[in-house]
C-alpha positions, -999 to 999 in steps of 0.1 A, spaced: 515 -796 386 491 -793 417 460 -797 403 447 -814 372 406 -814 356 385 -813 325 390 -775 322 425 -763 343 456 -773 353 471 -759 385 510 -754 392 530 -748 423 546 -714 411 507 -700 411 503 -707 374 470 -717 365 463 -727 325 426 -727 309 429 -761 287 387 -756 278 396 -744 244 428 -766 237 432 -778 203 456 -805 183 479 -800 156 504 -822 141 532 -837 160 561 -814 164 597 -825 145 622 -805 134 658 -803 121 683 -785 143 716 -780 122 749 -776 141 761 -738 142 793 -743 123 780 -767 101 783 -759 61 752 -786 55 720 -801 60 740 -834 64 746 -830 98 714 -821 109 697 -838 142 659 -843 142 642 -836 175 609 -833 193 613 -812 221 614 -773 220 643 -753 217 630 -722 227 600 -699 229 589 -673 207 570 -643 220 543 -628 201 513 -600 201 479 -604 186 478 -572 173 439 -575 177 412 -551 187 422 -533 220 393 -516 240 401 -493 271 410 -518 300 384 -503 324 359 -524 348 326 -506 326 343 -526 297 347 -565 314 319 -578 295 332 -561 261 367 -577 273 356 -608 277 336 -613 245 361 -600 226 387 -624 239 368 -654 237 361 -643 199 400 -641 196 400 -678 211 382 -690 188 400 -675 157 436 -682 172 424 -721 177 409 -724 143 442 -715 130 465 -731 159 482 -700 156 498 -704 193 505 -724 221 496 -702 247 477 -671 247 475 -646 276 446 -623 274 443 -589 292 427 -602 323 463 -622 329 445 -658 320 469 -679 304 449 -707 280 465 -735 264 454 -730 222 481 -759 207 491 -787 224 528 -784 236 541 -820 220 524 -804 186 534 -772 165 518 -743 160 516 -719 131 531 -692 151 565 -686 136 564 -687 97 598 -682 77 621 -673 112 659 -682 118 675 -682 155 706 -699 169 720 -702 204 758 -713 213 749 -749 191 727 -755 173 710 -729 143 667 -730 136 649 -724 111 610 -720 105 604 -725 140 568 -735 141 580 -767 150 610 -759 170 597 -734 192 566 -727 212 549 -695 205 534 -674 234 510 -644 224 498 -618 244 469 -600 238 483 -569 226 492 -546 201 533 -537 190 535 -500 180 567 -485 164 592 -479 188 574 -482 216 593 -486 250 570 -499 275 554 -531 270 519 -517 274 509 -548 291 484 -554 322 505 -561 353 484 -595 355 497 -604 319 534 -598 331 532 -619 362 513 -648 342 539 -646 318 568 -649 343 550 -679 359 543 -696 323 579 -692 309 595 -701 344 574 -734 338 579 -741 301 620 -737 305 621 -757 335 601 -782 317 620 -786 286 652 -774 300 648 -744 277 684 -718 277 673 -680 286 687 -666 252 664 -690 234 632 -670 247 630 -643 220 603 -620 203 591 -626 169 609 -596 151 641 -609 165 635 -640 145 611 -634 116 626 -630 79 614 -629 42 635 -654 24 622 -630 -8 646 -602 -6 664 -618 24 653 -592 50 650 -594 87 614 -583 101 588 -597 82 569 -596 113 575 -571 142 550 -580 170 573 -572 200 598 -550 177 604 -533 211 592 -531 245 591 -568 256 594 -563 292 618 -593 295 632 -584 329 600 -587 344 594 -623 331 624 -633 345 649 -629 314 679 -609 306 673 -586 278 674 -605 250 666 -575 228 707 -573 233 715 -604 213 728 -602 177 702 -615 153 715 -646 136 699 -641 109 723 -615 99 754 -629 115 751 -663 100 731 -661 68 736 -622 55 704 -615 59 701 -574 57 671 -548 75 660 -526 53 648 -492 68 609 -500 79 621 -523 102 650 -497 118 619 -471 122 596 -501 138 627 -512 165 636 -498 195 670 -488 206 679 -517 221 671 -538 192 686 -512 168 717 -516 185 716 -552 184 713 -551 149 739 -532 145 758 -554 161 750 -581 142 765 -563 110 798 -559 123 797 -590 130 793 -604 97 815 -579 86 844 -598 105 832 -633 93 836 -621 56 872 -602 68 885 -636 87 870 -655 56 890 -633 34 865 -627 11 845 -596 1 815 -584 20 793 -591 -14 807 -622 -23 805 -636 13 770 -625 17 759 -640 -15 774 -672 3 760 -672 33 727 -664 19 729 -698 -2 737 -719 26 702 -707 45 683 -717 7 702 -747 11 691 -757 48 657 -742 39 649 -770 15 663 -794 41 636 -778 60 609 -778 37 615 -814 24 616 -826 62 587 -810 71 568 -827 38 584 -861 47 567 -862 83 532 -850 76 531 -872 48 540 -899 75 514 -888 102 490 -888 72 495 -922 67 497 -935 103 461 -915 107 448 -934 79 444 -906 56 
């Protein structure tokens, strides 16, 4: 950090963060599950962010033209008020490339809902607590191949990602899009939310093409991908889905189990771990309310 005042933080990589609209939420606390564990017994409680989920706001988009500047600013301010009231993200990057802190980094934000991710060692469920949420003032369209962001948004995202990864030692494989992590426990399908189904500029923000990563929800817990998600996904993510499905089939064969039987067992494990997560979140909220006298 180079400079900090009542409304802004400035960093040596050129990043400026507007802090005037920042809000607080409950403190971050979550369970990380060993990658090869079979229950929640070996879970580790943590408070430092493990990754970043990139979102789009799916909000109103008007032409990005100089004659629209006042309207663009007015829409952006309304959006900030909306997402702040709902503690929706940790950061918002508007169409001018300005970076706004929404929820304090040490707090959870309501950005990922039911979600799953895994790295080389740990599995994470319901990433509101474990991952930072960074959203772009943008919309995702089915199968889009380009990012549809302003150059300023891309530059700001690169600087913000660099800052957050350095601050929390976040591995590159834990920087992913909302569709990659989003799941629906009711029908055990991936992609309940489809923002950044394709088109996220991983390389331009200093990351490898993480669309190529097999979805952990499929590989580890036997989630499936319905036709609607396949239609929304671009070719890079479709290949990752196919890779995940092939890996799940290989796991079933290695376990000597028929695929439907193995899928039922994997999905049972997900529901077991989800119950651990929900119970831990309730305990954390109750303790937080008690400390604050509520």
